[in-house]
C-alpha positions in Angstrom: -12.7 -18.5 -6.0 -10.8 -21.8 -6.6 -8.8 -22.3 -9.5 -8.9 -18.8 -10.9 -5.5 -17.4 -11.5 -4.2 -14.4 -9.9 -2.5 -11.5 -11.6 0.9 -12.9 -10.2 0.0 -16.3 -11.9 -0.2 -14.7 -15.5 3.3 -13.1 -15.4 5.4 -14.6 -17.9 8.7 -13.1 -16.8 10.3 -10.9 -14.0 9.4 -7.4 -15.9 5.8 -8.3 -15.9 5.9 -9.6 -12.3 7.4 -6.0 -11.4 4.7 -4.3 -13.4 2.0 -6.4 -11.7 3.4 -5.6 -8.2 3.7 -1.9 -8.8 0.2 -1.6 -10.0 -0.9 -3.5 -7.1 1.1 -1.6 -4.3 -1.2 1.2 -4.8 -4.3 -0.8 -3.8 -2.4 -2.4 -0.8 -1.5 0.8 0.7 -4.8 2.2 0.3 -4.6 5.9 1.4 -1.3 6.3 3.3 -0.3 9.2 5.5 2.9 10.4 5.0 5.3 12.6 7.0 8.5 14.1 6.0 11.6 11.9 5.9 13.5 13.7 8.6 10.8 13.2 11.2 12.6 11.9 14.4 12.4 8.3 15.0 10.4 8.7 18.2 7.8 11.2 16.7 7.3 8.3 14.0 6.8 5.9 16.2 4.1 8.0 18.3 2.4 8.8 15.0 2.2 5.4 13.8 1.0 3.9 17.5 -1.5 6.8 17.3 -3.2 5.7 13.9 -3.2 2.0 14.9 -4.7 2.9 18.1 -7.4 5.1 16.5 -8.6 2.4 14.0 -9.0 -0.1 16.7 -10.8 2.5 19.0 -14.6 1.3 19.4 -16.1 4.9 19.1 -14.1 5.4 16.0 -15.0 2.1 14.4 -18.8 2.7 15.4 -18.5 6.2 13.8 -16.9 4.7 10.5 -19.6 2.1 10.5 -22.4 4.5 10.7 -21.3 6.7 7.9 -20.3 3.0 5.9 -16.9 3.9 5.8 -14.6 0.9 5.5 -11.4 1.4 7.7 -8.5 -1.2 7.4 -5.2 -0.3 9.3 -2.0 -1.1 7.1 0.8 -1.4 9.4 3.7 1.3 8.6 6.2 -1.7 8.1 4.1 -3.1 5.4 3.8 0.5 3.6 7.6 0.9 4.3 8.1 -2.5 2.6 5.9 -1.8 -0.4 7.2 1.7 -1.0 11.0 0.2 -0.7 10.2 -2.4 -3.4 8.5 0.4 -5.7 11.4 2.7 -5.3 13.9 -0.2 -6.2 11.9 -0.9 -9.4 13.8 -0.1 -12.6 13.2 3.2 -14.8 12.3 0.9 -17.7 9.6 -0.9 -15.5 8.2 2.0 -14.2 8.0 3.5 -17.7 6.3 0.4 -19.2 3.8 0.5 -16.2 3.2 4.1 -16.7 2.5 3.5 -20.6 0.3 0.5 -19.9 -2.0 2.5 -17.2 -2.4 5.5 -19.5 -3.7 3.6 -22.6 
């Protein structure tokens, strides 16, 4: 919708921008799959490729559509970036965000 402000538009300072970004991160990632941090790089690459190939497979897409399941692949690089930003968020902003969500 045109001329409707987004959440980022209403942030009045950097802390509010970080709070909004932290809240929206969970929506952007949807339902990520995770592996331990010590997974060898070649295995991580294989897992990421397998998930991407699965979400593009015509049979998988047809089955998902049949059960009315929306499948949107979020690339691993995007998830990694979102997580890096979330982990770099200050404890004060995380506390404020948690307080806001719990009310």
